[in-house]
Structure formats: structure tokens, C-alpha cells
N, C-alpha and C positions, 0 to 999 in steps of 0.2 A: 416361425417354423424351427423346430429343433435342428441342431447342427447335423445330426445323423440323417435326418430326412432330407435336409438341403444337399448333403453330399450324394445321397442316392439319386435324388432328382437331377443333379448336375451331370450324372453319368448314365442317363437313360439310353444314350446311343450305344453304349457298350453292353448294357443289360439286354437290350433288344438284339444286338448282334449275337450275343451268347444264346439267347432263346432260339433264334432262327439258324444257328449254326447246324450244319448237317449232322454233327455228332449228337447234339442234344435232341434234334428232331428224330434221329434214329432211335434214341432211347424212348422217346415219346410214343412212337408207333411200333416199336419192337423190331424195326428193320435193321438196326445197327449190326454190322458183322461182328461176330463174337471176338475175333482177334483184336479189334479196336477196343472193345470193352475190356478185354482181358488186360491189355496194356494199360488202360486207364486205371483199372483196379490196383495193379501193382504200383503205379506211380502215385496214385492217391493215398495208398497206405503209407508210402514214404513221406508224402506231404503231410499227412495227418499226424505223424509222429513229431515232425517239426512244429506243427500247429499246437500240439499239446505242450511241447517244451516252451513255446512262446507264451502260452497262458501261465505256465509255472513261473517264468521269469517276471511276467507282469504282476503276478500275485506277490512276489517278493518285493516289488517296488511299490505296491499299492499304498497310498498315503493314509488309508483308514481301513478299519476292519470290514465294513461292507464291501469295499472293493476287493479285498483279499478273498473274502468268501465267494464273491461272484466269479472271480477268475478260477478258483478251484472247482466250483460247480460247472463252469463251462468246460474245463478240462475233462471232467467226467463225461460230458456229452460227446467229446471227441472219442473217448474210449468206446462209446456205443457205436459210433460210426465205424470204428476199426473192427468191431465185432461183425458188423454187416459185411465188410470187405472180406473178413476171414471166412465168412460163410460162402461168398462167391468163390474165393480162392480154393476152398476145399471141394466145392462142387465141380469146378472147371480145371483143377490141376495146376493152379497158379501158386508158385512158391514166392510169397511176398518177401521172404527173408533173403532172396537172391536178387532182388530188384536192384538194378543200377539206375540211378536217377537220370532222366533225360535232361537236355539243356533247359527246356521250359520249366521242368520241375525244380531243377537246381536254382535257376534264377529266382523263382518264387520263394523257395525255402530260405535261400541266402538273404533275400530282402526281408522276410519276416523275422528271422533270427537277429539280423543286424539291427533292425528297428527295435526289437524287444530288448536287446542288450544296450543299445545306445540312446534310446529315447524314453521319455516318461510314459506312464501307463496310458495316458490319453492318446498319444500318437500311436502306440502299439495297438490299441483298440481300433483306431482308424485303419491301420494296415490290415487288420484281421477281419473287420466287419464286412467288407465286400464279399468274402467267401460265404459267410453265413447268410447274409441278406440275399445274395444272388441265388444260392441253392434253394432257399425258401421260396423265392419268386419263381424259379424254374419248376420246382415240384408242384407248387400250387397252380401254376398256369397249365402244366401238362395234365393235372388231375381235374381241371375245371369242368370238363365235360363228362366226368365219370372215370373211375379208376379202370384202366385197361387191364387185360389179362394176357400177359406175355412174360418172357423171361426177365424183363427189366422192370416189372411191376413193383417189386420190392424197393427198388431205387426211388421210384416216383412216390410210393407210399411213405417212405421214410422222410423225404424232404417236403412233402405236403402235409405231414402229420401235425396234430395239435401239440405234440411234444417238441417238434423242432422249431416252430415259430417262436415260442417263448425264449429259446436259446439265442436266436438272432436278436430279439428285442433286448435281452439282458446285455448283450455285447454293445448294442447301440446306446443303451443307458450309460455304459462306461464312457462312450464318446461324449455324450451330453453332460456328464458329470465332471469329466477331467480334461476335455479338449477345448481349445480355442480355435476360432476360424482364422487360420493362417495359411500362407502359401504352401508351407510344408505339409500341413494337414490335407489341403486340397490335392497336392501332387501325390502324396502317399496313397490316398484313397484311389485316385485314378490309376496309379501304377498297379495297384493290386487288381483292379478290374481288368487292365490290359493283360496281366499275368493269367487271370482266369480264362480269358479268351484264347491266349496262347496255349494254355493247358489243354483245352478242348481240341485246338487245331493240331497239336502234337499227337494226341491220341488218334485223331482222324487220319493223319498221314502215316501212321506207323505201319511198317510191313509186318505180315503175319509172323515171320521168324523172330521178331523183336519182342514178342509178348512173354516168352518164358512160360507159356501155357501149353496144355495138351487138350484143346477143346475137341469135342466130338461133333 
């Protein structure tokens, strides 16, 4: 089994916990209160900027040209996600440029950037892959019984799409090409999964006045 697949399988408890989290289930059936989603959009925009920077750092450290190209291609995919968030922000009056990162967001971005600066490409890919694989898993699972029609449909459509899955696979290919199965790799992958769960929990618990939005 490839290392990327082994890491994903070893953390199925956390992937299932994220899938069944009330925040994710609320996206799935459209019942999630808008203030919670508005907070998430702002926090995720902040997170994705750090994610893109981590790709750029990894590209600079890539030991070969294919790795360099893959990192830059994946960074372009992050920009597409940011465009999705900007669309939500414009529709619901969210000023993503005024977002103050919450504790869960800061813990995640600090971890990603510290890993990108301090570790080789393979370990950075390990720290980043849970986000991509988890979102592909969530999107595909929520869309499995047909695409719903509600205000969060675009979120599900994006992460279940034929365009997103290859991005997750490319990042996993970096793991398989440049990583070894070490305790650091195992703990980094799991910590990123824990951060994902905490990210959803923070959005679920946020009070309406913390969103910085003006939802109707």
C-alpha cells in the first residue's frame, strides 16, 4: 500500500468524526446556520492563504523539476478555492480582509508554515495532504446520493468535482515520492487531521457576532 493511502487509512477515526460533525452534516443538508458558515468562510480564506504559501515554500525546496511543477500547480488550485470563498463573501457581506484568525485557525496555519520552512518537501506534503484528501472525501460522500440544491451546494459541488480529486492525488503523489514512513510523518499527518476537526468545531461554536458578516 502506498504511504499516502496507509496514512489515510490509519486516521479513519478522524475522517469519520469530521464527516459526522454537525457542521459538516449541516452543510450536507443545508441546515447549517449562516453565521457559522460565514465564520468558516472567513477563517478558511485566511487558512488557504497560508496553504498557498506552504506550497510555494515546498516548491522552492523541491529536489527535482517535477516536484517543483506539481507544487506550483497545486498552489494554483488553492487560488481557485479562494475565488469560491470570495464569491460567498461578496454574496453575504463577509470582509475576508478583516478576518482575525481564531485559535484553531492559527494553530493549523502555524503548524503548516513551520513544517514548510523547517522540513523537507515530503514532510510538508504529509502535513498538507489531510486537508485535500479529507475535503475530497467529504464532498464525494455528501454528493453520493445526488447533488442537493441549497445554499451550500456549490461547496459540495467544488469538493466532489472531477477537478478537485486529481489535486488531492497529486499531493499524495508527493508523499509517495519524497516521504518515508517515520514517526514524524505519522504524527504530522494525524496532527493535521486533528486540526481539521478542530477547525469545524470552532466554526460550529462561533457566536453570530464573531462572523464579521451581515447575513440576511
